[in-house]
KOLTIDO-473696 format. One record per residue (C-alpha): x, y, z; residue number from 1; residue in one letter. Coordinates in Angstrom, 3 decimals, decimal comma. Layout:
KOLTIDO-473696
SITE	u	v	w	n	res
SITE	X	Y	Z	NUM	A
...
***
This chain:
KOLTIDO-473696
SITE	u	v	w	n	res
SITE	-1,103	4,544	16,079	1	X
SITE	-2,538	1,264	14,834	2	X
SITE	-1,081	-2,025	16,046	3	X
SITE	0,881	-3,973	13,436	4	X
SITE	1,335	-7,718	13,758	5	X
SITE	2,690	-10,525	11,595	6	X
SITE	0,103	-13,048	10,425	7	X
SITE	0,027	-16,247	8,372	8	X
SITE	-2,977	-17,707	6,623	9	X
SITE	-3,434	-20,819	4,514	10	X
SITE	-4,096	-20,629	0,801	11	X
SITE	-6,506	-23,227	-0,551	12	X
SITE	-3,572	-25,400	-1,652	13	X
SITE	-2,199	-25,401	1,920	14	X
SITE	0,685	-22,960	1,398	15	X
SITE	1,174	-20,547	4,306	16	X
SITE	1,016	-16,939	3,132	17	X
SITE	2,743	-14,439	5,448	18	X
SITE	1,609	-10,866	5,805	19	X
SITE	1,289	-7,880	8,085	20	X
SITE	-1,991	-6,908	9,688	21	X
SITE	-2,554	-3,406	11,036	22	X
SITE	-5,504	-2,880	13,362	23	X
SITE	-7,067	0,418	14,418	24	X
SITE	-5,831	1,919	17,676	25	X
SITE	-7,980	0,945	20,631	26	X
SITE	-10,090	-1,395	18,519	27	X
SITE	-11,095	-4,925	19,447	28	X
SITE	-9,967	-6,296	16,086	29	X
SITE	-13,186	-8,199	15,366	30	X
SITE	-15,853	-7,399	12,808	31	X
SITE	-13,814	-4,650	11,162	32	X
SITE	-13,935	-3,762	7,466	33	X
SITE	-10,731	-4,980	5,792	34	X
SITE	-8,557	-3,322	3,163	35	X
SITE	-6,025	-5,565	1,385	36	X
SITE	-2,952	-3,651	0,179	37	X
SITE	-1,154	-5,754	-2,420	38	X
SITE	2,408	-4,718	-3,232	39	X
SITE	3,815	-4,350	-6,725	40	X
SITE	5,673	-7,306	-8,021	41	X
SITE	5,685	-10,235	-8,194	42	X
SITE	9,476	-10,132	-7,800	43	X
SITE	9,617	-7,688	-4,903	44	X
SITE	9,342	-7,741	-1,162	45	X
SITE	6,176	-6,040	-0,010	46	X
SITE	5,451	-4,681	3,425	47	X
SITE	8,107	-3,941	5,998	48	X
SITE	7,763	-3,808	9,747	49	X
SITE	7,365	-0,275	11,050	50	X
SITE	5,618	2,944	10,208	51	X
SITE	3,583	3,055	7,007	52	X
SITE	1,570	6,205	6,410	53	X
SITE	-0,986	4,528	4,162	54	X
SITE	-1,815	1,711	6,575	55	X
SITE	-1,884	4,064	9,559	56	X
SITE	-4,239	6,437	7,716	57	X
SITE	-6,652	3,591	6,968	58	X
SITE	-6,357	2,154	10,490	59	X
SITE	-7,098	5,571	11,995	60	X
SITE	-10,375	5,526	10,013	61	X
SITE	-11,398	2,170	11,530	62	X
SITE	-10,144	-0,266	8,890	63	X
SITE	-8,073	-3,391	9,419	64	X
SITE	-5,295	-3,441	6,794	65	X
SITE	-3,755	-6,671	5,470	66	X
SITE	-0,510	-6,558	3,474	67	X
SITE	0,033	-10,084	2,096	68	X
SITE	3,366	-11,391	0,812	69	X
SITE	1,923	-13,364	-2,074	70	X
SITE	3,718	-16,145	-3,930	71	X
SITE	6,737	-14,852	-5,776	72	X
SITE	7,633	-12,301	-3,097	73	X
SITE	11,346	-12,347	-2,382	74	X
SITE	12,921	-13,133	0,966	75	X
SITE	10,954	-16,297	1,819	76	X
SITE	13,104	-18,922	0,122	77	X
SITE	13,394	-20,374	-3,360	78	X
SITE	10,340	-22,658	-3,117	79	X
SITE	8,098	-19,771	-2,103	80	X
SITE	9,509	-17,588	-4,865	81	X
SITE	9,012	-20,352	-7,438	82	X
SITE	5,429	-20,910	-6,297	83	X
SITE	4,655	-17,556	-7,941	84	X
***
């Protein structure tokens, strides 16, 4: 099973964007092709911690999978929601 970990990255305006990153099992995590899975929304919460068949399928094929919680995603406070 691929390793899932929470990540944060900066948007160009400085806002921290949270997300989940799933890496292939046994992989080093560097130089991997990346698939970005964007959830439906914008007024929804995206990825959840735990098993996800789609991300695990892609990770088992050697892809890193990023599931960002873009602006407007719920559960991160009013300012983050309004930024969407």
